[in-house]
C-alpha positions in Angstrom: 82.1 69.7 122.4 79.1 71.3 120.7 79.7 74.6 122.5 83.3 74.6 121.3 82.2 73.9 117.7 79.6 76.6 118.0 82.2 79.2 119.2 84.5 78.2 116.4 81.7 78.6 113.9 80.7 82.0 115.3 84.3 83.2 115.2 84.7 82.0 111.6 81.4 83.7 110.7 82.5 87.0 112.3 85.9 86.9 110.7 84.4 86.1 107.3 82.1 89.2 107.6 84.4 91.6 109.4 87.2 93.6 108.0 90.7 92.4 109.0 92.1 96.0 108.6 92.2 98.6 111.3 93.8 101.0 108.8 94.2 101.0 105.0 95.4 104.2 103.3 96.7 104.7 99.8 98.6 107.8 98.8 99.0 108.4 95.0 102.1 110.4 93.9 101.9 111.3 90.1 105.1 112.7 88.6 106.8 113.2 91.9 110.3 111.9 91.4 109.9 110.1 88.1 107.5 110.6 85.1 105.0 108.0 86.3 102.9 107.1 89.4 104.1 105.8 92.7 101.4 104.6 95.1 102.3 104.1 98.8 99.9 101.8 100.6 100.0 101.6 104.3 98.0 98.9 106.2 97.4 97.7 109.7 95.8 94.4 110.6 93.9 93.5 113.7 96.2 91.3 115.8 93.9 88.3 115.7 93.7 88.4 111.9 97.3 87.4 111.2 98.4 85.6 109.1 96.2 87.0 106.4 95.9 85.8 102.8 96.2 89.0 100.7 95.4 89.5 97.0 95.3 92.8 95.1 94.6 93.5 91.5 97.3 95.5 89.8 97.2 98.1 86.9 97.6 96.5 83.5 100.7 98.8 83.0 102.3 97.9 86.4 106.1 98.1 86.4 107.2 97.1 89.9 105.7 96.2 93.2 107.5 96.2 96.6 106.2 94.8 99.9 107.5 95.5 103.4 106.2 93.8 106.5 106.5 95.4 109.9 107.7 98.9 110.7 109.8 100.3 107.9 112.1 102.1 110.4 113.2 98.7 111.8 115.0 98.0 108.5 112.7 95.2 107.4 113.4 93.4 104.1 112.0 94.9 100.9 110.4 92.1 99.0 110.0 92.4 95.2 106.6 91.0 94.5 105.9 88.7 91.5 103.1 90.1 89.4 100.9 87.2 88.3 98.7 87.2 85.2 95.3 85.5 84.7 94.0 86.4 81.3 93.9 90.2 81.2 94.1 90.6 84.9 97.4 91.2 86.7 97.6 90.7 90.5 99.9 90.0 93.5 99.1 87.6 96.3 100.9 86.8 99.5 100.5 85.9 103.1 100.8 88.8 105.5 102.3 87.7 108.8 102.9 91.1 110.5 100.2 93.5 111.8 101.8 96.4 109.8 102.8 96.5 106.2 103.6 98.9 103.3 103.3 98.5 99.6 104.9 100.5 96.8 103.4 100.4 93.3 105.1 101.9 90.2 103.3 102.3 86.9 103.0 104.7 83.9 100.7 107.6 83.3 98.7 108.2 80.2 98.1 111.2 78.0 95.2 112.4 76.0 94.7 115.7 74.2 97.7 117.1 76.1 96.3 116.2 79.5 98.0 113.8 81.8 95.7 111.0 83.0 96.2 108.5 85.8 94.2 106.2 88.1 94.3 104.0 91.1 92.2 100.9 91.4 91.3 99.7 94.9 90.5 96.0 94.4 91.5 93.5 97.1 90.1 90.3 98.5 88.9 91.6 101.9 86.4 94.1 103.2 87.6 97.4 104.5 85.4 99.3 107.0 87.1 102.6 106.4 89.9 103.5 103.9 91.4 106.6 102.4 92.8 107.3 99.0 94.8 110.5 98.8 96.0 112.0 95.5 98.9 114.4 95.5 98.6 117.3 92.9 101.9 117.7 91.1 103.4 121.1 92.0 103.5 122.5 88.4 100.2 121.0 87.3 97.1 123.0 86.3 93.4 122.3 86.0 93.6 119.3 88.3 90.5 117.2 88.6 89.4 113.9 90.3 86.6 111.5 89.4 85.5 111.2 93.0 84.4 113.9 95.4 87.1 114.6 98.0 86.4 114.7 101.7 88.9 117.4 102.2 91.9 119.2 100.6 95.0 120.1 102.5 98.6 121.3 102.2 101.7 119.8 103.6 104.8 121.7 104.9 106.1 122.1 101.4 102.8 123.6 100.2 102.0 120.5 98.2 98.3 120.0 97.7 96.5 116.8 98.6 93.0 115.6 97.8 91.7 113.0 100.3 88.9 110.6 99.4 87.0 108.8 102.1 86.0 105.2 101.2 83.4 103.8 103.5 82.4 100.1 103.8 84.5 98.8 100.9 83.4 95.3 99.8 85.9 92.7 98.9 86.8 92.1 95.2 85.0 95.2 94.2 86.9 97.3 91.6 86.8 100.9 92.8 88.7 103.1 90.4 89.7 106.7 91.1 90.9 108.6 88.1 92.6 112.0 87.9 93.8 114.3 85.2 95.7 117.6 84.9 97.8 119.7 82.7 101.6 119.6 83.0 103.0 120.5 79.6 106.6 120.6 80.8 106.3 117.3 82.7 108.0 119.0 85.7 108.6 116.6 88.5 107.6 117.8 92.0 110.9 116.6 93.5 112.9 118.6 91.0 110.7 121.6 91.6 111.4 121.4 95.4 115.1 120.8 94.9 115.3 124.0 92.9 114.1 125.9 96.0 111.0 127.2 94.3 107.8 127.6 96.2 104.3 127.1 94.7 101.8 129.9 95.3 99.5 129.6 98.2 95.9 128.9 97.4 93.6 131.0 99.6 90.7 128.7 98.9 92.4 125.7 100.5 92.4 125.3 104.3 95.6 124.0 105.9 94.3 120.8 107.5 96.3 118.9 110.1 99.0 117.0 108.3 98.3 113.3 108.0 100.2 112.7 104.8 103.3 114.4 103.3 105.9 113.9 100.6 107.0 110.3 100.1 109.0 109.0 103.1 112.6 109.5 102.1 113.9 106.6 104.0 112.0 104.0 102.0 112.7 105.9 98.7 116.4 105.9 99.6 116.3 102.2 100.3 114.5 101.6 97.0 117.0 103.7 95.1 119.9 101.8 96.7 118.1 98.6 95.9 117.7 99.6 92.3 121.3 100.7 92.2 122.4 97.3 93.6 120.3 95.6 91.0 121.8 97.7 88.3 125.3 97.0 89.6 124.6 93.2 89.7 123.0 93.4 86.2 126.0 95.3 84.8 128.5 92.8 86.3 126.4 89.9 85.1 126.2 91.4 81.6 129.9 92.1 81.5 130.7 88.6 82.7 128.2 87.2 80.1 129.8 89.3 77.3 133.3 88.2 78.3 132.2 84.6 78.4 130.6 85.0 75.0 133.7 86.7 73.6 135.9 83.9 74.9 133.7 81.3 73.4 133.7 83.1 70.0 137.5 83.4 70.2 137.8 79.7 71.0 135.4 78.8 68.1 137.3 81.1 65.8 140.6 79.5 66.7 139.1 76.0 66.1 137.5 77.0 62.9 140.4 79.0 61.5 142.2 77.2 58.7 146.0 76.9 58.1 147.7 76.7 54.7 151.1 75.5 53.6 153.5 78.3 52.8 155.1 76.3 50.0 152.2 74.9 47.9 149.2 76.7 49.5 147.4 73.4 50.4 145.1 73.5 53.5 146.6 71.7 56.5 145.4 71.0 60.1 146.6 73.2 62.9 148.3 70.2 64.5 150.2 69.2 61.4 154.0 69.8 61.3 154.5 68.8 57.6 152.4 69.5 54.6 150.6 66.3 53.4 150.8 67.5 49.8 154.4 68.6 49.3 156.0 67.5 52.5 157.3 70.9 53.4 157.8 71.8 57.0 155.1 74.0 58.4 
């Protein structure tokens, strides 16, 4: 019995001090297909670490958070996460049951002295042995800079530039903020630039590394757009139904509150009256 308890204690100690992640990568897409930031987080858990309690601090200007468990290609359900608030802190928390998951964060960019400013805060409740934060440089941006030194810079098949930051031995609940800024006076979106069949100029100083990240996966983006479209359709129908109900109620109230008058003497009468109570005339 003591041996069993000792093993359980040792396993608990190991799990408490060992990262549950075999992979944790975050790719930041500023001004890609809308004038804000989309962050795509991809994680893999060690099989013996599921289910896992997961909590992540969100940006104060967070707009939406989506969570997908399992392989996205299998058509798994997109869950809209509830953003919780504790004082000035916003966060999401959930139980992760699958060994693979994806998260999509959507929030606004800032602007200061004509420069576009954004950030990504890595702040979760578990250690990570090795993580990567990759920031995509918008295609029409200039004077791009990052607060952290990059481990490498590479281009994808569309000549879009990526800056990869290696995070070693991240400790749980530690706020590790990566900020970036650049010039993009026209606020040109990278997706629009690509759709117009324009190509950015090659940068001879950047080596073309083996591609590990590319433009946002169009399958999840399509699903998200369809999801938003469905929500918009439901919202529109609900609003229309609500407006119709409101109009019917107002019409009913108006009918009930509308007064009737005798055509002979002008005295007010009830809608149900057939004869005037003042002059006796038929109504």
